[in-house]
Phi, psi and omega in degrees: 000325179301320184289328177294316180295320181290326176295313179296319179294326182293312183296322178301308179296325179292319184279308180281316179063229186276331188227113181292334187288326175297315179296321174300316179300323175299314186293316179299315183295317177295320179294316174300322179293318178296319179293317180291320183291323174297329181279356177089013175268139173293109186246028179294339183280344188295315183291316173301321176293323177293325179292317180290320180294315184293316181300319178297312180294323179292319180291323180292324176292323185290328188266350184257000000 
């Protein structure tokens, strides 16, 4: 059981890291891309916009 807990903690730290908001934004952006693609919309633009917006928000929080 100790190894399972260590494995889960590693992946949590690797994915979430220092800011859970960035990880949540990535999950939301991928989900939105999947939903739009399933609806037949060309959704190539969602991830680049999400990256820029998430980076801006993260830097804004870090500098204030």
